[in-house]
C-alpha positions in Angstrom: -51.9 -81.5 -33.6 -48.3 -81.3 -34.9 -45.4 -82.6 -32.9 -42.9 -80.1 -31.3 -40.0 -79.1 -33.5 -37.0 -81.3 -32.6 -34.6 -78.4 -33.0 -36.3 -76.3 -30.2 -35.5 -76.4 -26.5 -37.4 -75.3 -23.5 -36.2 -72.3 -21.5 -36.9 -73.4 -17.9 -37.0 -69.8 -16.6 -39.5 -68.4 -19.1 -41.1 -71.7 -20.4 -40.5 -70.6 -23.9 -39.3 -73.0 -26.7 -36.2 -71.5 -28.3 -33.3 -72.6 -30.4 -30.3 -74.2 -28.9 -28.1 -71.2 -29.6 -30.6 -68.8 -28.1 -30.9 -70.9 -25.0 -27.1 -70.9 -24.6 -27.0 -67.2 -25.0 -29.6 -66.6 -22.3 -27.9 -69.0 -19.9 -24.6 -67.1 -20.3 -26.2 -63.8 -19.7 -27.9 -65.1 -16.5 -24.7 -66.5 -15.3 -22.9 -63.2 -15.7 -25.8 -61.4 -14.0 -25.5 -63.8 -11.0 -21.8 -63.2 -10.8 -22.2 -59.5 -10.9 -24.9 -59.6 -8.2 -22.6 -61.7 -6.0 -19.8 -59.2 -6.3 -22.1 -56.3 -5.5 -23.3 -58.1 -2.4 -19.7 -58.8 -1.4 -18.8 -55.1 -1.8 -21.9 -54.1 0.2 -20.9 -56.5 3.0 -17.3 -55.2 3.2 -18.0 -51.5 2.5 -18.5 -50.4 6.1 -15.3 -51.9 7.2 -13.4 -50.5 4.2 -14.9 -47.1 4.9 -13.7 -47.3 8.5 -10.3 -48.2 7.3 -10.3 -45.2 5.0 -11.4 -42.8 7.7 -8.7 -44.2 10.0 -6.2 -43.8 7.1 -7.3 -40.1 6.6 -6.9 -39.5 10.4 -3.4 -41.2 10.3 -2.4 -39.0 7.3 -3.2 -35.9 9.4 -0.5 -37.1 11.9 2.2 -37.2 9.2 4.8 -34.5 9.0 4.6 -32.1 6.0 7.1 -34.0 3.8 5.6 -37.4 4.5 2.1 -36.1 3.7 3.2 -34.5 0.5 4.9 -37.7 -0.7 1.9 -39.9 0.1 -0.6 -37.5 -1.4 1.5 -36.9 -4.5 1.8 -40.7 -5.0 -2.0 -41.0 -4.9 -2.6 -38.2 -7.3 0.1 -39.3 -9.8 -1.7 -42.7 -9.9 -4.9 -40.9 -10.7 -3.1 -38.9 -13.5 -2.2 -42.3 -15.1 -5.6 -44.1 -14.7 -7.8 -41.0 -15.2 -10.2 -42.7 -12.8 -11.1 -40.0 -12.0 -9.0 -37.3 -13.7 -7.7 -35.3 -10.7 -7.3 -32.2 -13.0 -10.4 -32.0 -15.2 -10.6 -29.2 -17.8 -14.0 -27.8 -16.9 -16.7 -27.8 -14.2 -19.8 -25.8 -14.9 -20.7 -23.6 -11.9 -24.3 -22.5 -12.0 -24.2 -20.5 -8.8 -21.3 -19.0 -6.7 -21.2 -19.9 -3.0 -21.9 -16.2 -1.9 -24.9 -16.1 -4.2 -26.1 -19.5 -2.9 -25.8 -18.3 0.7 -27.7 -15.0 -0.1 -30.5 -16.8 -2.0 -31.1 -19.9 0.0 -29.9 -18.6 3.4 -32.5 -15.8 3.5 -35.1 -16.0 6.3 -38.1 -18.1 5.4 -36.5 -19.6 2.2 -35.9 -23.0 3.8 -37.4 -24.4 7.0 -35.3 -26.3 9.4 -34.9 -29.9 8.2 -36.2 -29.1 4.7 -34.6 -30.4 1.5 -35.9 -29.3 -1.9 -35.6 -32.8 -3.4 -37.5 -31.9 -6.5 -35.6 -28.7 -7.2 -33.4 -28.3 -10.3 -29.8 -29.4 -9.3 -27.4 -26.6 -8.5 -23.6 -26.8 -9.1 -21.2 -24.9 -6.9 -17.4 -25.1 -6.4 -14.9 -24.2 -3.7 -12.2 -25.4 -1.4 -12.7 -28.0 1.3 -11.9 -26.6 4.7 -13.2 -29.4 6.9 -14.3 -33.0 6.4 -16.5 -34.9 8.8 -17.7 -38.5 8.5 -20.8 -39.4 10.4 -20.7 -43.0 9.0 -19.6 -44.7 5.8 -22.8 -43.5 4.2 -22.9 -39.9 5.4 -20.2 -37.2 4.9 -20.2 -33.5 5.8 -17.9 -30.9 4.3 -17.4 -27.2 4.8 -16.6 -25.6 1.4 -15.5 -22.0 1.0 -15.2 -19.6 -1.9 -15.2 -15.9 -2.4 -15.3 -15.3 1.4 -18.4 -17.4 2.0 -18.9 -20.9 3.4 -21.6 -23.5 2.9 -22.0 -27.0 4.4 -22.2 -30.0 2.0 -24.1 -33.0 3.1 -23.5 -36.2 1.0 -25.4 -39.5 1.5 -24.7 -42.8 -0.1 -28.4 -43.2 -1.1 -28.0 -40.4 -3.7 -25.1 -42.2 -5.4 -25.3 -44.9 -8.1 -23.9 -47.4 -5.6 -22.3 -47.5 -2.2 -19.0 -48.5 -3.7 -19.0 -45.5 -6.1 -20.0 -43.3 -3.2 -17.1 -44.5 -1.0 -14.6 -44.4 -3.9 -15.6 -40.8 -4.8 -15.4 -39.4 -1.2 -12.4 -41.3 0.0 -10.3 -39.4 -2.5 -11.0 -36.0 -0.9 -8.7 -34.3 1.5 -8.7 -31.0 3.3 -7.7 -28.2 0.9 -9.0 -29.8 -2.3 -10.9 -27.8 -4.8 -14.2 -29.6 -5.5 -17.3 -29.2 -7.5 -20.7 -30.1 -6.0 -24.0 -31.0 -7.6 -27.0 -31.0 -5.3 -30.1 -29.3 -4.1 -30.7 -26.7 -1.4 -31.2 -28.0 2.1 -31.3 -26.9 5.7 -30.4 -29.2 8.6 -32.7 -29.8 11.6 -30.2 -27.6 13.5 -30.9 -24.8 11.1 -27.6 -24.8 9.1 -27.8 -24.0 5.4 -26.4 -26.9 3.4 -26.4 -28.3 -0.1 -27.6 -31.9 -0.3 -25.1 -33.4 -2.7 -25.7 -36.0 -5.3 -22.1 -35.7 -6.6 -18.8 -34.3 -5.2 -16.1 -34.1 -7.9 -12.4 -33.5 -7.3 -11.3 -30.6 -9.5 -7.8 -29.9 -8.2 -6.2 -31.7 -5.3 -4.2 -29.9 -2.5 -0.9 -31.8 -2.2 0.1 -30.1 1.1 -1.3 -30.2 4.6 -3.2 -27.0 5.5 -2.4 -25.5 8.9 -4.5 -26.9 11.7 -6.9 -25.2 14.1 -4.4 -22.6 15.1 -4.5 -21.3 11.5 -1.6 -19.5 9.8 -0.1 -17.1 12.2 3.7 -17.0 11.3 4.3 -13.6 9.7 7.2 -14.7 7.5 5.0 -17.5 6.0 2.0 -15.2 5.6 4.0 -12.7 3.7 6.0 -15.1 1.6 3.1 -17.4 0.8 0.2 -15.0 0.4 -1.8 -17.6 -1.4 -1.8 -19.7 1.8 -2.5 -16.7 3.9 -5.6 -15.9 1.8 -6.8 -19.6 2.0 -6.5 -19.6 5.8 -7.2 -16.1 7.0 -10.5 -14.3 6.1 -9.2 -11.1 7.6 -6.4 -10.9 5.0 -9.0 -11.2 2.3 -11.0 -8.4 3.9 -7.9 -6.1 4.0 -7.3 -6.4 0.3 -11.0 -6.0 -0.5 -10.8 -2.7 1.5 -7.7 -1.7 -0.4 -9.5 -2.3 -3.8 -12.4 -0.2 -2.5 -10.0 2.7 -1.6 -8.4 2.7 -5.1 -11.8 2.5 -6.8 -13.1 5.3 -4.6 -10.2 7.6 -5.5 -10.6 6.8 -9.2 -14.4 7.5 -9.2 -13.9 10.7 -7.1 -11.5 12.1 -9.7 -13.5 10.8 -12.6 -16.5 12.7 -11.3 -14.5 15.9 -11.3 -13.5 15.5 -14.9 -10.0 14.2 -14.5 -8.4 12.0 -17.2 -6.5 8.9 -16.1 -3.2 8.5 -17.9 -0.1 6.3 -17.8 3.5 7.6 -17.8 6.9 5.8 -18.2 8.2 3.6 -15.4 11.8 4.2 -16.6 13.6 7.4 -17.5 17.1 8.8 -17.9 16.6 11.3 -15.0 15.1 10.4 -11.6 12.9 13.4 -10.9 9.6 14.5 -9.4 10.5 13.7 -5.8 13.4 13.7 -3.3 14.4 10.0 -3.1 17.2 7.5 -4.0 16.2 5.7 -7.2 16.8 2.2 -8.5 19.0 1.8 -11.5 18.3 -0.7 -14.3 19.9 -1.2 -17.7 18.5 -1.2 -21.3 20.6 -3.8 -23.3 19.6 -2.6 -26.8 20.3 1.1 -26.0 23.3 0.2 -23.8 21.9 2.7 -21.4 21.4 2.9 -17.6 17.9 4.0 -16.7 16.2 5.0 -13.4 13.0 3.3 -12.2 10.6 6.2 -11.6 10.4 7.7 -8.1 7.4 9.8 -9.1 5.3 10.5 -12.2 5.1 14.2 -11.4 7.2 15.8 -14.2 5.5 13.8 -17.0 2.0 14.7 -15.6 2.8 18.4 -15.6 4.1 18.1 -19.2 0.6 16.8 -20.0 -1.0 19.9 -18.4 1.3 22.0 -20.5 -0.1 20.1 -23.5 -3.7 21.1 -22.6 -4.9 18.1 -20.5 -6.0 20.3 -17.7 -7.0 17.6 -15.2 -4.9 14.4 -15.2 -4.2 11.7 -12.7 -2.3 8.4 -12.5 -2.6 5.5 -10.0 0.4 3.3 -10.1 3.7 2.0 -8.7 6.8 4.0 -7.9 10.2 2.7 -6.8 12.5 4.2 -4.1 15.8 2.5 -3.1 15.3 3.1 0.6 14.9 1.2 3.8 12.4 -1.6 4.4 10.5 -1.1 7.7 7.0 -1.0 9.2 5.9 1.9 6.9 8.2 1.7 3.9 8.5 -0.8 1.0 10.8 -0.2 -2.0 7.9 -0.2 -4.4 4.6 1.2 -3.4 1.4 2.6 -4.9 0.5 6.3 -5.2 -2.1 8.5 -6.8 -0.9 11.8 -8.3 -3.2 14.4 -9.9 -2.6 17.8 -11.5 -5.3 20.3 -11.8 -5.0 23.5 -13.9 -6.2 26.8 -12.3 -6.1 25.3 -8.8 -3.8 26.0 -5.9 -2.8 24.3 -2.6 -5.8 25.8 -0.8 -8.2 24.2 -3.3 -6.4 20.9 -2.9 -6.6 21.0 0.9 -10.4 21.2 0.6 -10.4 18.4 -2.0 -8.2 16.2 0.3 -10.6 16.7 3.3 -13.6 16.0 1.1 -12.1 12.9 -0.6 -10.7 11.1 2.4 -13.4 11.9 4.9 -16.0 10.7 2.3 -13.9 7.6 1.7 -13.9 6.8 5.4 -17.6 7.2 5.6 -18.1 5.0 2.5 -15.9 2.2 4.0 -16.9 2.4 7.7 -20.2 4.2 7.8 -18.7 6.9 10.1 -15.6 9.1 10.5 -13.7 7.4 13.3 -11.4 4.4 13.0 -9.2 2.6 15.6 -5.5 2.1 14.8 -2.9 0.2 16.8 0.5 1.7 15.8 2.6 -1.1 17.4 0.2 -3.9 16.3 -2.9 -5.4 17.9 -2.8 -7.3 21.2 -3.8 -6.9 24.9 -2.6 -3.6 26.3 -1.4 -2.4 22.8 -1.3 1.3 22.2 -4.4 2.5 20.4 -5.4 5.6 18.5 -8.9 6.7 17.7 -8.5 8.6 14.5 -11.3 11.0 13.6 -11.5 12.0 9.9 -14.3 14.5 10.4 -13.5 17.9 8.8 -12.1 20.5 9.2 -8.6 19.1 9.9 -6.0 20.8 12.1 -3.3 22.9 10.4 0.2 23.5 11.7 2.4 26.2 10.3 5.9 24.6 10.2 8.2 27.5 11.3 5.7 29.0 13.7 5.1 25.6 15.4 8.8 24.8 15.6 9.4 28.3 17.2 6.7 27.5 19.7 7.9 24.0 20.5 11.6 24.9 20.7 11.2 28.4 22.2 13.5 30.0 19.6 13.2 32.5 16.8 14.1 31.2 13.3 16.0 33.2 10.8 13.9 35.0 8.1 12.4 32.6 5.6 14.4 34.0 2.7 17.7 33.1 4.5 16.8 29.6 5.4 18.9 28.3 2.5 22.2 29.9 3.5 25.2 28.8 5.6 24.1 30.8 8.7 20.8 29.0 8.7 22.7 25.7 8.4 24.7 26.5 11.5 21.6 27.6 13.4 19.8 24.3 12.4 22.8 22.1 13.3 23.0 23.7 16.8 19.3 23.4 17.3 19.3 19.7 16.4 22.3 19.0 18.6 20.7 20.9 21.5 17.5 18.8 21.3 19.2 15.5 20.6 17.7 15.3 17.1 19.8 12.8 15.1 20.5 13.7 11.4 23.0 11.7 9.4 25.3 13.3 6.9 24.9 15.3 4.7 23.4 17.7 7.2 21.8 20.0 4.6 19.3 22.7 5.6 16.4 20.7 4.1 17.4 17.4 5.9 17.8 19.2 9.3 14.5 20.9 9.0 12.8 17.6 8.0 14.2 15.9 11.1 13.1 18.7 13.4 9.6 18.6 12.0 9.5 14.8 12.5 10.5 15.2 16.1 8.3 18.1 17.2 5.3 18.4 14.8 4.6 15.1 13.2 4.2 13.4 16.6 1.2 15.7 17.2 -0.6 14.6 14.1 -2.8 11.7 15.3 -6.1 12.9 13.7 -5.6 14.0 10.0 -3.5 17.2 10.1 -1.9 19.6 7.5 1.6 20.9 7.9 2.0 24.1 5.8 4.6 26.9 5.4 7.5 24.8 4.1 10.8 26.7 3.3 11.6 26.7 -0.4 14.8 24.8 0.3 12.7 21.8 1.2 10.5 21.9 -1.9 12.2 22.3 -5.3 9.1 21.9 -7.3 6.6 24.1 -5.3 5.8 27.7 -6.1 7.0 30.4 -3.8 4.6 31.7 -1.2 2.6 34.6 -2.4 3.0 36.6 0.8 5.9 35.0 2.9 9.3 35.4 1.3 11.5 32.2 1.4 8.5 29.9 2.0 6.5 28.0 -0.6 2.9 27.0 -1.1 2.9 23.3 -0.1 1.1 21.1 2.4 1.7 17.7 3.8 -1.1 15.6 5.3 -0.3 13.4 8.3 -2.3 10.7 10.0 -1.2 8.8 13.1 2.1 10.7 12.9 2.8 9.4 9.3 2.7 11.3 6.0 0.0 10.2 3.6 -0.3 13.1 1.2 1.8 15.9 -0.2 0.7 18.8 -2.5 1.8 22.1 -4.0 0.8 25.1 -5.8 3.1 24.0 -8.7 6.1 26.1 -9.7 5.5 27.2 -13.3 8.3 29.8 -13.7 11.0 28.1 -15.9 13.7 30.5 -14.7 12.9 29.9 -11.0 12.6 26.1 -11.7 16.1 26.1 -13.2 17.6 27.8 -10.2 15.9 25.2 -7.9 17.2 22.3 -10.0 20.7 23.8 -9.8 20.4 24.1 -6.0 19.5 20.4 -6.0 22.6 19.6 -7.9 24.7 21.4 -5.3 23.0 19.3 -2.6 23.8 16.2 -4.5 27.4 17.3 -4.8 27.4 17.7 -1.0 26.5 14.0 -0.7 22.7 14.0 -0.7 22.0 11.1 -3.1 18.2 11.8 -2.8 18.5 15.2 -4.4 17.3 15.7 -8.0 19.1 16.6 -11.1 18.4 19.1 -13.9 15.6 17.8 -16.2 16.0 19.9 -19.5 13.0 18.3 -21.1 10.8 19.4 -18.2 12.3 22.9 -18.3 11.6 23.1 -22.0 8.0 22.1 -21.4 7.7 24.9 -18.8 9.0 27.4 -21.4 5.9 26.6 -23.5 3.7 27.7 -20.5 2.3 25.7 -17.6 -1.0 27.3 -16.3 -1.3 28.0 -12.6 -1.7 24.4 -11.4 -2.2 22.5 -8.2 -0.4 19.1 -7.8 -1.3 16.4 -5.3 0.2 13.0 -4.3 -1.3 10.3 -2.0 0.4 7.2 -0.6 -2.3 4.6 -1.0 -0.5 1.9 1.0 -0.3 3.9 4.2 -3.8 5.2 3.9 -5.0 1.6 3.6 -2.9 0.7 6.7 -4.8 3.2 8.8 -8.3 2.3 7.5 -7.7 -1.5 8.0 -5.8 -1.2 11.4 -2.6 -2.8 10.0 0.6 -1.5 11.7 2.9 -3.1 9.1 2.9 -2.1 5.5 3.5 -5.7 4.5 -0.1 -6.4 5.7 -1.5 -4.3 2.9 0.8 -5.4 0.1 -0.1 -8.7 -1.6 3.6 -9.4 -2.3 5.8 -7.3 -0.1 9.6 -7.1 -0.6 11.3 -9.9 1.4 14.9 -11.1 1.8 15.6 -14.1 -0.4 15.8 -17.5 1.3 17.0 -21.0 0.4 14.2 -23.5 0.1 15.5 -25.4 3.1 16.5 -22.5 5.2 15.0 -19.3 6.7 18.4 -17.5 6.5 18.7 -14.8 3.8 21.1 -15.7 1.0 22.4 -13.9 -2.0 21.0 -14.9 -5.4 23.2 -16.8 -7.8 23.4 -13.8 -10.1 22.7 -10.4 -8.8 20.8 -7.8 -10.8 23.9 -5.6 -10.7 26.1 -8.3 -12.1 23.5 -9.1 -14.8 23.6 -5.4 -15.8 27.4 -5.4 -15.9 27.4 -8.6 -18.0 24.9 -7.0 -20.4 27.1 -3.9 -20.8 30.1 -6.1 -21.5 28.3 -7.7 -24.4 
């Protein structure tokens, strides 16, 4: 038998005979493995204490004030931005199922038994915002994650991670408000709560600010100025704007089913027409021209009917330079439609049909509750019934009944004698009307005081004098009046409609009367629009025109007493970042306009 090779050495672990270099290599690898195992054992031994420290640290952070918390959290995230371990703002996270879909599918009765986890199921990925974090121990974490109006519990255990250290490092980064992505399988706790049993929770976008605590976000100023935070914290806000979207979609589908064509008309024009309101003024630098932001799309839409588009509508914004209060915002949403060969009576039927059908679609019935001064114990409450037919008030007849007087004939309600009569009537009944006290303004104030307050359920006011309605056609059987109706709900106007004036000679006379009212000081009166008059001279068919204030209707259907509640970004006074006091901007829009003109 041959002697062993003198160049070979025995590996004491395996008993093999190997070369000297191979033996050294194996010994080094084993030494590294032993060192790695020792470090892992040390981490495992110290992890519970470290986890407790982290939990205590998170609890301590919750006690910090807002600026301290922001500074600490920003420092942590900026460090992660440098190290990318992990990247706090990853480019992509694949979501295989939305949280509402997950809840619908896996929360269904009989889908998962209490205490059941589908360990062998294909992993699901969901994403959302952390709203609560609970730590049962260093090895077990619970989260409530919300997205798209739905919530699911996340249960994460260390045994599903690659190591305890990785588990702790991953979860100790997370804070309330963070956007996270979760990979896991469907599960239901023994208590019956639907969960996702997570193998991984990844930070997708950190929240640098403290979210409001258990009391939620209740300060109105903050809610209106920071709508994003309001939507994060208050599910009712989300539901309000979902309802608003449904209202708009319902109107659009209703008109679409009747063969209407949706169009878009200019937001700026050289004449502010189509409504009685004070406009905003802007400036076009290139044209060196002042323009008005539109107060209504009416005149453009009627020009389209002249052009042969017999049924047109527009849903969009209009701008009126008026007060900001509980029911007014300087910019608001309306729907206007124009229908050839229809009159105000057809439109009254359509209004009842559309809005009562909409209420049934949204609520399942015809009645809604509305609190005009806001919700709260003992607050005034209306029960509004949208069932048809709706009540109808004749304006002049109802005023005569309420005031126990006889009004002048309709065809004299525009003259000086009528003005004297209306001034005396307003003074006698303590009805305030600021200057200029035109016949139209005095009548409007009297109607507001003695008729509108009766309109709790949807009601129509008809029989307007022509002096109040420069774009409405004269009444076919009552001289001096016109074919117009206004629809009121809970004492507020939501809808206005006419049998449209299509006589260009009469329309010119009406415009000139508006100019006279403007010269008397009524800055809401309209001017003469020669382009529109020219269109009428080509022939406008008998037409019904209709306008709806979408914001106010949504207020009533969602029980919101303040219009700011139904506008995602309502008009607010400007504030300094460190103060709640209103301040003037550094450069006003007016000054910017003047500067542009000077150039």
